[in-house]
C-alpha positions as CSV (number, residue, x, y, z in Angstrom):
1,M,27.2,100.6,-137.2
2,S,26.9,101.4,-140.9
3,I,27.0,105.1,-140.4
4,L,30.4,104.6,-138.8
5,T,31.5,102.4,-141.6
6,D,30.7,104.7,-144.1
7,T,32.3,107.5,-142.5
8,A,35.5,105.6,-142.1
9,G,35.2,104.6,-145.6
10,A,34.7,108.0,-146.9
11,H,38.1,109.4,-145.9
12,P,40.7,106.5,-145.7
13,A,44.0,107.1,-144.2
14,R,46.7,106.7,-146.9
15,P,49.3,104.2,-145.8
16,A,52.8,105.4,-145.9
17,A,56.1,103.8,-146.9
18,D,56.4,101.8,-143.8
19,G,52.6,100.4,-143.6
20,R,51.5,102.9,-141.1
21,A,48.7,105.2,-142.2
22,R,49.6,108.9,-142.8
23,G,47.2,111.6,-141.6
24,P,46.7,115.1,-142.5
25,R,49.1,116.4,-139.9
26,D,51.8,114.5,-141.5
27,N,50.7,116.0,-145.0
28,R,51.3,119.2,-143.6
29,A,54.6,118.9,-142.3
30,A,55.7,117.6,-145.3
31,V,54.1,120.6,-147.2
32,V,55.8,123.1,-144.7
33,M,59.3,121.3,-145.2
34,A,59.2,121.3,-148.7
35,T,58.0,125.3,-148.7
36,V,60.8,126.3,-146.4
37,F,63.3,124.4,-148.6
38,L,62.0,126.0,-151.7
39,V,62.3,129.5,-149.9
40,L,65.8,128.9,-148.9
41,A,66.8,127.7,-152.4
42,A,65.1,130.9,-154.0
43,V,66.8,133.1,-151.5
44,Y,70.2,131.7,-151.8
45,M,69.7,132.1,-155.9
46,L,68.1,135.4,-155.7
47,L,70.8,136.8,-153.0
48,P,73.5,137.6,-155.7
49,V,70.9,139.7,-157.8
50,F,70.0,141.4,-154.7
51,W,73.4,142.5,-154.1
52,L,74.0,143.6,-157.6
53,L,71.0,145.6,-157.7
54,V,71.9,147.3,-154.3
55,S,75.6,147.7,-155.3
56,A,74.7,149.2,-158.6
57,T,72.7,152.2,-157.1
58,K,75.9,153.2,-154.7
59,S,78.6,155.5,-155.5
60,Q,82.3,154.3,-155.7
61,G,82.9,155.6,-152.0
62,D,79.6,153.8,-150.7
63,L,80.3,150.6,-152.1
64,V,83.8,150.3,-150.4
65,D,82.3,151.7,-147.0
66,S,78.7,150.7,-146.6
67,F,77.1,147.6,-145.9
68,G,77.0,145.4,-149.1
69,F,73.4,144.2,-148.8
70,W,71.5,147.5,-148.3
71,F,71.1,150.8,-149.8
72,S,73.4,153.8,-149.3
73,G,72.2,156.7,-151.6
74,F,70.9,156.2,-155.0
75,H,73.3,156.9,-157.9
76,L,72.0,154.4,-160.4
77,G,71.5,157.2,-163.0
78,E,75.0,158.6,-162.8
79,N,76.4,155.2,-162.9
80,L,74.6,154.4,-165.9
81,K,75.6,157.3,-167.5
82,A,79.2,156.8,-166.8
83,L,78.8,153.2,-168.0
84,F,77.5,154.4,-171.5
85,T,79.9,157.2,-172.1
86,R,83.1,155.6,-170.6
87,E,85.6,155.4,-173.5
88,D,83.3,156.8,-176.1
89,G,80.5,154.3,-175.2
90,V,82.7,150.9,-175.6
91,Y,80.2,149.3,-173.1
92,L,77.3,149.5,-175.5
93,H,79.5,148.2,-178.3
94,W,80.4,145.3,-176.2
95,L,76.5,144.6,-175.3
96,L,75.6,144.9,-179.2
97,N,78.5,142.3,-179.7
98,S,77.1,139.9,-177.1
99,L,73.5,140.3,-178.6
100,L,74.7,139.3,-182.2
101,Y,76.8,136.3,-180.8
102,A,74.1,135.2,-178.3
103,G,71.2,136.0,-180.6
104,L,72.3,135.1,-184.1
105,G,74.2,131.9,-182.8
106,A,71.5,130.9,-180.6
107,A,68.9,130.7,-183.8
108,V,71.5,129.1,-186.1
109,G,72.1,126.8,-183.6
110,T,68.5,125.9,-182.7
111,L,67.9,125.5,-186.5
112,L,70.9,123.0,-186.9
113,S,70.2,121.0,-183.7
114,S,66.5,120.7,-184.6
115,M,67.5,119.4,-188.3
116,A,70.1,117.0,-186.9
117,G,67.7,115.8,-184.1
118,Y,64.9,115.2,-186.6
119,A,67.0,113.3,-189.2
120,L,68.2,111.2,-186.4
121,A,64.8,110.5,-185.1
122,K,63.1,109.8,-188.3
123,Y,65.5,108.5,-190.7
124,T,67.1,105.0,-190.6
125,F,70.7,104.9,-191.9
126,R,73.8,102.8,-191.2
127,G,75.9,104.3,-188.2
128,R,73.0,106.2,-187.0
129,E,73.5,105.3,-183.3
130,L,77.2,105.6,-183.5
131,V,76.7,109.2,-184.8
132,F,74.1,109.7,-182.0
133,S,76.8,108.3,-179.2
134,V,79.4,110.4,-180.5
135,I,77.1,113.5,-180.1
136,L,76.5,112.6,-176.6
137,G,80.1,112.3,-175.9
138,G,80.0,115.9,-176.9
139,V,77.8,117.1,-174.3
140,L,80.5,115.5,-171.6
141,L,83.3,117.5,-173.0
142,P,83.9,120.6,-171.0
143,A,84.3,124.1,-172.9
144,T,87.7,124.3,-171.6
145,A,89.0,121.1,-173.0
146,L,87.9,122.5,-176.5
147,A,89.2,126.0,-176.3
148,L,93.0,125.2,-177.5
149,P,92.0,123.0,-180.4
150,L,89.6,125.4,-181.4
151,F,92.3,128.3,-181.4
152,L,94.8,126.2,-183.1
153,M,92.2,125.2,-185.9
154,F,91.1,128.8,-186.3
155,A,95.1,130.0,-186.2
156,K,95.7,127.5,-189.2
157,L,92.7,129.2,-191.2
158,D,94.1,132.6,-190.1
159,A,90.6,133.6,-188.6
160,T,91.4,134.3,-184.9
161,N,90.5,137.6,-183.6
162,T,87.4,137.8,-186.0
163,F,83.9,137.6,-185.5
164,W,83.5,134.2,-187.0
165,S,85.8,132.9,-184.5
166,V,83.6,133.2,-181.5
167,F,80.3,132.9,-183.5
168,L,81.0,129.5,-185.6
169,P,82.0,127.4,-182.5
170,S,78.8,128.9,-180.5
171,I,76.4,127.6,-183.0
172,V,77.1,123.8,-182.2
173,S,75.0,122.3,-179.5
174,P,75.2,118.5,-178.7
175,F,72.6,118.9,-176.0
176,G,70.4,120.7,-178.4
177,V,70.8,117.7,-180.8
178,Y,70.0,115.4,-178.3
179,L,66.9,117.2,-176.7
180,S,65.7,117.5,-180.5
181,R,65.9,113.9,-181.4
182,I,64.1,113.1,-178.2
183,F,61.3,115.5,-179.1
184,A,61.1,114.7,-182.7
185,A,60.6,110.9,-181.7
186,S,57.9,111.7,-179.5
187,S,56.0,114.7,-181.1
188,V,56.4,114.2,-184.6
189,P,54.3,111.2,-185.8
190,D,55.5,108.8,-188.6
191,E,51.7,108.8,-190.0
192,V,51.9,112.6,-190.5
193,I,55.0,112.5,-192.5
194,E,53.8,109.7,-194.3
195,A,50.6,111.3,-195.2
196,A,53.0,114.6,-196.3
197,R,54.7,112.5,-198.4
198,I,51.8,111.1,-199.9
199,D,50.6,114.6,-200.9
200,G,53.9,115.1,-202.7
201,A,55.6,117.2,-200.1
202,G,59.3,116.9,-200.2
203,E,61.6,116.3,-197.1
204,M,62.5,119.7,-196.7
205,R,59.1,121.1,-197.1
206,T,58.0,118.5,-194.6
207,F,60.4,119.4,-192.0
208,F,59.7,123.3,-192.3
209,T,56.2,123.1,-192.6
210,I,55.1,120.4,-190.4
211,A,58.1,119.2,-188.0
212,L,59.3,122.4,-186.9
213,R,55.9,123.4,-185.7
214,L,55.4,120.3,-183.8
215,M,58.9,120.6,-182.4
216,S,58.4,124.5,-181.4
217,P,58.9,123.9,-177.4
218,A,61.8,121.9,-177.8
219,M,63.2,124.5,-180.1
220,V,62.3,127.3,-177.5
221,T,64.1,125.3,-174.8
222,I,67.2,125.1,-177.2
223,F,67.2,128.7,-178.0
224,L,67.1,129.6,-174.2
225,F,69.8,127.3,-173.3
226,Q,72.0,128.3,-176.0
227,F,71.1,132.1,-175.8
228,V,72.6,132.0,-172.0
229,V,75.4,129.9,-172.4
230,I,76.7,132.0,-175.3
231,W,75.7,135.3,-173.6
232,N,78.2,134.1,-170.5
233,N,80.7,132.4,-172.6
234,F,83.9,133.9,-171.2
235,L,86.8,131.5,-172.2
236,L,86.4,131.4,-176.3
237,P,86.4,135.0,-176.7
238,L,89.4,135.2,-174.2
239,V,91.5,132.8,-176.1
240,M,90.2,134.1,-179.6
241,L,89.8,137.7,-179.5
242,Q,92.4,140.6,-179.3
243,D,90.5,143.5,-180.7
244,E,88.6,145.3,-177.9
245,R,85.7,146.3,-180.3
246,L,85.3,142.5,-180.9
247,Y,84.7,141.6,-177.1
248,P,81.4,140.7,-175.7
249,V,80.3,142.1,-172.5
250,T,81.7,139.3,-170.4
251,L,85.0,139.9,-171.5
252,G,85.1,143.6,-171.5
253,L,83.9,143.7,-167.9
254,F,86.5,141.4,-167.2
255,T,89.1,143.6,-168.8
256,W,87.6,146.6,-166.5
257,Q,87.7,144.5,-163.3
258,S,91.3,144.0,-164.1
259,Q,92.2,147.2,-164.2
260,V,90.9,148.4,-161.0
261,S,94.0,148.9,-159.0
262,R,94.7,151.5,-161.6
263,D,91.3,153.0,-161.8
264,P,89.1,152.6,-158.9
265,Q,86.2,153.9,-160.5
266,L,86.0,151.0,-162.7
267,Q,84.8,148.9,-159.9
268,I,81.4,150.5,-159.7
269,L,81.2,150.7,-163.6
270,T,81.8,146.8,-163.8
271,V,79.0,146.3,-161.1
272,T,76.7,148.5,-162.9
273,G,77.7,146.7,-166.3
274,S,76.9,143.2,-164.6
275,L,73.5,144.4,-163.6
276,V,72.7,145.9,-167.2
277,S,74.2,142.7,-168.7
278,V,71.5,140.6,-166.8
279,V,68.4,142.5,-168.4
280,P,68.6,140.8,-171.9
281,I,68.6,137.3,-170.2
282,V,65.4,138.0,-168.3
283,I,63.8,139.6,-171.3
284,A,64.6,136.5,-173.3
285,F,62.9,134.2,-170.7
286,L,60.0,136.3,-169.9
287,A,59.3,136.9,-173.8
288,L,59.7,133.0,-174.7
289,Q,58.2,131.3,-171.4
290,R,54.5,131.5,-172.7
291,Y,55.5,129.3,-175.8
292,W,57.6,127.0,-173.7
293,R,54.8,126.6,-171.3
294,A,52.1,126.0,-173.7
295,G,54.2,123.5,-175.6
296,L,54.9,121.7,-172.2
297,S,51.0,121.6,-171.4
298,A,50.0,120.7,-174.9
299,G,52.6,117.5,-174.6
300,A,51.2,116.8,-170.9
301,V,47.9,116.0,-172.4
302,K,48.4,114.5,-175.4
303,S,47.1,111.0,-176.1
């Protein structure tokens, strides 16, 4: 009798929400359902990328006549050569513009967001919560609502159709400020800041030598979000820019796509250019994910 009692106690049935015991079969069914859902979600998200990869290997004729989700010939090298030589290499110029807008804009925006978030988290001043509420309101504003006011402001300054008309609005990130404040409040101890002040460190030195290192996971997250947002930005350059040499790759590919009726060859170049434009985003995520993962793991075991 005691053996049966011990055996039953060694593997207790886990009660379900309705009070009934949940056995191993129920757990397996839940795991299978979750796995199937995740696989379907992954297929849904990766299917456009697969179509883009397949289509970039086709010729213009195969792109129109063949099945869209399977290969028909392999002309990727020819397409890439035509892409980078079209109009004296204008696509490469667009690509470099996007790297400049997104890379520099994300770096400056991340620094400004981390400084603002740190100040809101660690300094007490009148109107702090009001300022933070206004910043949260900025998170809710869509980019389309800000495009026209920004254009009018830069038009007053005679700064439209310039690098600054796209770069300066891109470095503002209300979401980055919000994330920085939350992370600074939880990961930068007040005791460490006080110790730095006692040792004679100024506020700027404390921030750049101590706070930034502790906030590095949040900064990587903000940088990746900003990089992707600026890289995919289309409306702001469309409103601000008229000079084709200043176009980012998104706007440049749009202009090519709008001319397909006059030059059908631009269709395959647009598809190939879209595939190439994904590569920098993938590289950024692969290069920074280890810092992101390490920071999240450190925060998970923090006491």
